[in-house]
C-alpha positions as CSV (number, residue, x, y, z in Angstrom):
1,M,14.2,-35.8,-5.9
2,F,14.4,-39.6,-6.1
3,L,12.1,-42.1,-7.9
4,F,9.3,-43.6,-5.9
5,S,11.0,-47.0,-6.1
6,S,13.8,-45.9,-3.7
7,A,11.5,-45.8,-0.7
8,A,12.7,-47.9,2.2
9,I,11.4,-49.2,5.4
10,G,12.0,-46.6,8.1
11,D,11.9,-43.6,5.8
12,R,10.0,-40.6,7.3
13,I,6.9,-39.5,5.4
14,L,4.8,-36.4,5.6
15,T,1.2,-37.0,4.4
16,A,-0.4,-33.7,5.4
17,P,0.5,-30.6,7.5
18,Q,1.5,-31.9,11.0
19,S,0.9,-35.5,9.9
20,F,4.2,-37.4,10.1
21,G,4.8,-41.1,10.0
22,R,7.3,-43.7,9.1
23,I,7.2,-46.4,6.4
24,I,6.8,-49.7,8.3
25,T,6.4,-52.1,5.3
26,L,6.4,-52.1,1.5
27,P,4.0,-54.8,0.5
28,D,4.2,-53.7,-3.2
29,A,6.7,-51.7,-5.2
30,E,4.3,-48.7,-5.3
31,L,2.5,-49.2,-2.0
32,A,3.6,-48.5,1.5
33,L,2.1,-49.1,4.9
34,I,2.9,-46.2,7.2
35,Q,2.5,-45.7,10.9
36,L,1.7,-42.1,11.9
37,D,3.4,-40.5,14.9
38,H,0.2,-38.7,15.9
39,V,-3.3,-38.4,14.7
40,L,-4.9,-35.0,14.6
41,A,-8.1,-34.5,16.5
42,I,-10.9,-32.3,15.2
43,N,-9.7,-29.4,17.5
44,G,-6.2,-29.6,16.1
45,A,-4.7,-31.4,19.1
46,M,-2.4,-34.4,18.5
47,I,-3.5,-37.8,19.8
48,S,-0.5,-40.1,20.4
49,T,-2.5,-42.9,22.0
50,G,-5.2,-44.9,20.2
51,T,-5.6,-48.1,18.3
52,L,-3.2,-49.4,15.7
53,T,-5.7,-48.8,12.9
54,D,-6.0,-45.2,13.9
55,H,-2.2,-44.8,13.4
56,T,-1.6,-46.8,10.2
57,N,-2.5,-46.1,6.6
58,Y,-1.6,-47.3,3.2
59,V,-0.2,-44.8,0.7
60,D,0.7,-44.9,-3.0
61,I,4.4,-43.9,-3.1
62,K,4.0,-42.7,-6.7
63,N,2.1,-39.7,-5.2
64,F,5.1,-38.7,-3.0
65,E,8.6,-37.3,-3.7
66,W,11.7,-37.2,-1.7
67,D,12.6,-33.9,-0.1
68,P,16.4,-33.9,0.2
69,Q,16.5,-30.7,2.2
70,H,14.3,-32.1,5.0
71,E,15.1,-35.8,4.4
72,Y,11.5,-37.1,4.2
73,W,8.9,-38.1,1.6
74,K,6.2,-35.5,1.0
75,P,3.2,-35.3,-1.4
76,R,4.1,-34.3,-5.0
77,N,3.4,-30.8,-6.1
78,T,3.6,-29.3,-2.6
79,S,5.7,-26.7,-1.0
80,G,6.6,-25.8,2.6
81,D,7.6,-27.9,5.6
82,K,5.8,-30.1,8.1
83,I,3.8,-27.1,9.4
84,T,3.3,-25.0,6.3
85,L,2.7,-27.7,3.7
86,Q,0.5,-26.5,0.9
87,M,-0.5,-27.8,-2.5
88,T,0.9,-26.0,-5.6
89,T,-0.4,-26.1,-9.1
90,V,1.5,-27.9,-11.9
91,R,1.5,-26.3,-15.3
92,S,-0.9,-28.9,-16.8
93,E,-3.4,-28.1,-14.1
94,T,-3.2,-24.4,-14.3
95,P,-6.8,-23.1,-14.6
96,R,-7.8,-21.3,-17.7
97,L,-8.0,-17.5,-17.6
98,I,-11.4,-16.1,-16.7
99,P,-12.5,-13.4,-19.1
100,P,-13.0,-10.0,-17.5
101,P,-16.6,-9.0,-16.7
102,P,-18.5,-7.1,-19.3
103,P,-18.5,-3.3,-18.9
104,P,-21.5,-2.0,-16.9
105,R,-24.5,-1.1,-18.9
106,S,-25.3,2.6,-19.0
107,V,-28.9,3.3,-18.1
108,T,-30.5,6.2,-19.8
109,P,-33.3,7.8,-17.9
110,K,-36.8,7.6,-19.4
111,V,-38.2,10.9,-20.6
112,R,-41.8,11.6,-19.9
113,V,-43.6,13.7,-22.4
114,L,-46.1,16.0,-20.8
115,E,-49.0,17.2,-22.9
């Protein structure tokens, strides 16, 4: 994993599952303008045509890490590849343990006294 400051113009970046792009400019040390290869439609199809604003986005490079195995930037605390990308939990974000539910109450039947 490399530091965020080593991002370069032309690097590939994965922002979400099936959402790949390329860094086209670095206006700030921690900010990158990326151009996405495709935009996902609501039905999951990939749209390769559209306006420039549909295909560009600013990202904070501090939220990404270099994946040397796949040779692209991906969101921090994720696992998987460009199809199976999923968020993982870091130790500081691990949820607290939920206590087990209380044992069921036993119901005693009411006794009717007949006279």
